[in-house]
C-alpha positions in Angstrom: 64.0 -49.4 21.1 61.5 -50.8 18.7 59.4 -48.2 16.9 59.1 -44.6 18.0 57.7 -41.2 18.5 58.9 -37.9 16.9 58.0 -34.7 18.7 55.8 -32.3 16.7 56.5 -28.7 16.2 53.3 -27.1 17.4 50.1 -26.0 15.8 51.6 -23.2 13.8 54.9 -24.9 12.9 54.0 -28.0 10.9 56.2 -28.7 7.9 53.2 -28.0 5.5 50.3 -25.7 6.1 46.9 -26.0 4.4 48.0 -23.4 2.0 50.7 -25.7 0.7 53.6 -23.5 2.0 56.5 -25.3 3.7 57.8 -24.2 7.1 61.4 -25.1 8.1 61.7 -27.5 11.0 63.7 -26.4 14.0 67.4 -27.5 13.7 69.3 -26.4 16.8 69.2 -28.5 20.0 67.6 -25.7 22.0 65.3 -24.9 19.1 64.1 -28.5 18.8 63.5 -28.7 22.6 61.6 -25.4 22.5 59.3 -26.6 19.7 58.9 -30.1 21.3 57.9 -28.6 24.6 55.5 -26.2 23.0 53.8 -29.1 21.2 53.6 -31.1 24.4 51.8 -28.2 26.1 49.7 -27.5 23.0 51.0 -23.9 22.7 51.5 -21.9 19.5 54.7 -19.9 19.0 52.7 -16.7 19.5 51.2 -18.0 22.8 54.7 -19.1 24.1 56.3 -15.8 23.1 53.5 -13.9 25.0 54.1 -16.0 28.1 57.8 -15.3 27.9 57.5 -11.6 27.2 59.3 -11.7 23.8 58.5 -11.2 20.2 57.3 -14.3 18.4 59.8 -13.4 15.6 62.6 -13.8 18.1 61.3 -17.2 19.3 61.1 -18.2 15.6 64.7 -17.2 15.3 65.7 -19.3 18.3 63.9 -22.4 17.1 65.2 -22.3 13.5 68.9 -21.2 14.0 71.2 -23.7 15.7 73.8 -21.0 16.4 71.5 -18.7 18.3 72.7 -18.0 21.8 70.1 -16.3 24.0 71.2 -14.8 27.3 70.4 -16.5 30.6 67.4 -14.2 31.3 65.8 -15.2 28.0 66.3 -18.9 28.7 64.9 -18.5 32.2 61.8 -16.8 30.8 61.3 -19.5 28.3 61.7 -22.2 30.9 59.0 -20.6 33.0 56.7 -20.0 30.1 57.0 -23.7 29.1 56.7 -25.0 32.7 60.0 -26.7 32.6 63.6 -26.3 33.9 66.6 -24.7 32.2 68.4 -28.0 32.4 65.6 -29.8 30.6 65.2 -27.0 28.0 68.9 -26.9 27.1 69.5 -30.6 27.2 71.7 -30.4 30.3 69.9 -33.3 31.9 69.7 -35.6 28.8 72.1 -38.2 30.3 70.6 -38.1 33.8 67.7 -40.2 35.2 64.4 -38.2 35.5 63.2 -36.9 38.8 66.4 -35.5 40.5 64.5 -32.6 42.0 63.1 -32.5 45.5 59.6 -33.8 46.2 56.8 -31.2 46.4 56.0 -30.1 50.0 52.4 -31.1 49.8 52.2 -33.8 47.2 49.0 -35.8 46.6 48.9 -39.4 45.3 45.8 -40.6 43.4 44.8 -43.7 41.6 43.8 -43.2 37.9 40.6 -44.6 36.4 40.5 -46.8 33.3 39.6 -43.9 30.9 42.5 -41.8 32.1 44.9 -44.7 31.9 43.8 -45.3 28.3 44.2 -41.6 27.4 47.7 -41.5 28.9 48.8 -44.6 27.0 47.7 -42.8 23.9 48.3 -44.4 20.5 52.1 -44.7 20.6 55.2 -43.8 22.6 58.1 -45.3 24.6 57.5 -47.6 27.5 59.3 -50.4 29.4 58.5 -54.1 29.4 59.4 -56.3 32.3 59.8 -60.0 31.4 61.3 -63.2 32.7 64.5 -64.5 31.2 66.8 -67.5 32.0 69.1 -65.2 34.0 66.3 -63.4 35.9 63.7 -60.7 35.3 64.7 -57.9 32.9 63.2 -54.5 32.1 63.9 -53.0 28.6 62.5 -49.9 26.8 60.5 -50.4 23.6 58.7 -48.1 21.2 55.1 -49.2 21.3 51.7 -48.6 19.7 48.2 -49.2 21.0 46.0 -51.1 18.5 42.6 -52.5 19.3 43.2 -51.9 23.0 46.4 -54.0 23.1 50.0 -52.9 23.4 52.1 -53.9 20.3 55.8 -53.3 19.6 58.3 -54.4 17.0 61.5 -56.3 17.8 63.9 -58.8 16.3 63.8 -62.6 16.8 66.1 -63.5 19.7 66.3 -60.0 21.0 65.4 -59.5 24.7 61.8 -58.2 24.1 61.0 -61.2 22.0 61.6 -63.5 25.0 58.3 -62.2 26.4 56.4 -64.5 24.1 54.1 -66.8 26.0 54.8 -65.1 29.4 52.9 -62.9 31.7 54.6 -59.5 31.5 54.3 -56.0 32.8 54.4 -52.9 30.5 54.8 -49.4 32.0 54.8 -45.9 30.7 55.3 -42.8 32.7 56.0 -39.1 32.7 57.9 -37.0 35.2 57.8 -33.2 35.3 60.9 -32.1 37.2 59.9 -28.5 37.2 56.9 -29.2 39.4 57.9 -32.5 41.0 54.8 -34.2 39.6 54.2 -37.2 37.4 52.1 -40.2 36.4 52.5 -43.8 35.5 50.4 -46.5 33.8 50.9 -50.2 34.2 49.6 -52.8 31.9 49.8 -56.5 32.9 49.0 -59.4 30.6 50.3 -62.2 28.4 52.6 -61.4 25.5 52.2 -63.2 22.1 54.0 -63.1 18.8 51.8 -61.8 16.0 51.9 -64.5 13.3 48.9 -63.9 11.1 50.1 -62.3 7.8 47.2 -59.9 7.5 47.6 -58.7 11.1 51.3 -58.2 10.6 50.7 -56.3 7.4 48.2 -54.1 9.2 50.6 -53.3 12.0 53.4 -52.5 9.5 51.0 -50.0 7.8 50.0 -48.4 11.1 53.5 -48.2 12.6 54.2 -44.6 13.6 57.9 -44.8 12.5 60.8 -47.1 11.9 62.5 -48.5 15.1 64.7 -45.8 16.7 67.4 -48.4 17.3 67.6 -49.3 13.6 68.4 -52.7 12.3 66.0 -55.3 10.9 63.1 -55.7 13.4 60.2 -57.3 11.7 58.8 -59.4 14.6 55.6 -57.9 16.1 54.7 -58.7 19.7 51.3 -58.1 21.3 50.5 -57.7 25.0 46.9 -58.4 25.8 45.9 -56.2 28.8 44.6 -58.3 31.7 44.7 -55.3 34.1 45.5 -51.7 33.5 46.2 -49.4 36.5 47.7 -46.0 36.9 48.9 -43.5 39.5 49.4 -39.7 39.5 51.4 -37.5 41.9 50.3 -33.8 42.0 51.6 -30.9 44.0 
């Protein structure tokens, strides 16, 4: 993938506070997942601990010590507090496709407006681009950013995403919540171009959220000009 996101650690757990003191980042797999899910929900460590019925000092211990081994009741409480599943929280579903749970009994399907689609796209993340190739259509994941309303991503010349240049493509991002059988998706359709202007390339390099997750030398910027942007949401 071609640029990327890195989960935060919550409002009270950033690496440096305004006072200048440094806070250790979570290191264990469970700890990292706890902190990442808290950040996703916008919860502090204290709020999460209160939801789970535990001391915030114990939650801090779980997040910062990779050898910590809470009992099943504790993990169940944390999963409920963080509105997720035990499998998601412990990484047991990391190699499985999302959405293995049953559909909600009374699910509702709605179309999203332009403003909500834009908000869900955000400023960066991971999405999938569908493009034509000589052997047929292909869908590949890329790390993307949104700059001046367009989707941009970094790749290598000759790599599959670079074949999108000059073609109409589809770019999709989504999120599935297995715990509640809900989710959303946003679809951007438009023409892809290679960014060639040196000043624009330099600007994108400066604004890139991180180096490509997949590593390697990837200095070709692609830009997808949105012709249409649509979205859908499933709620229970």
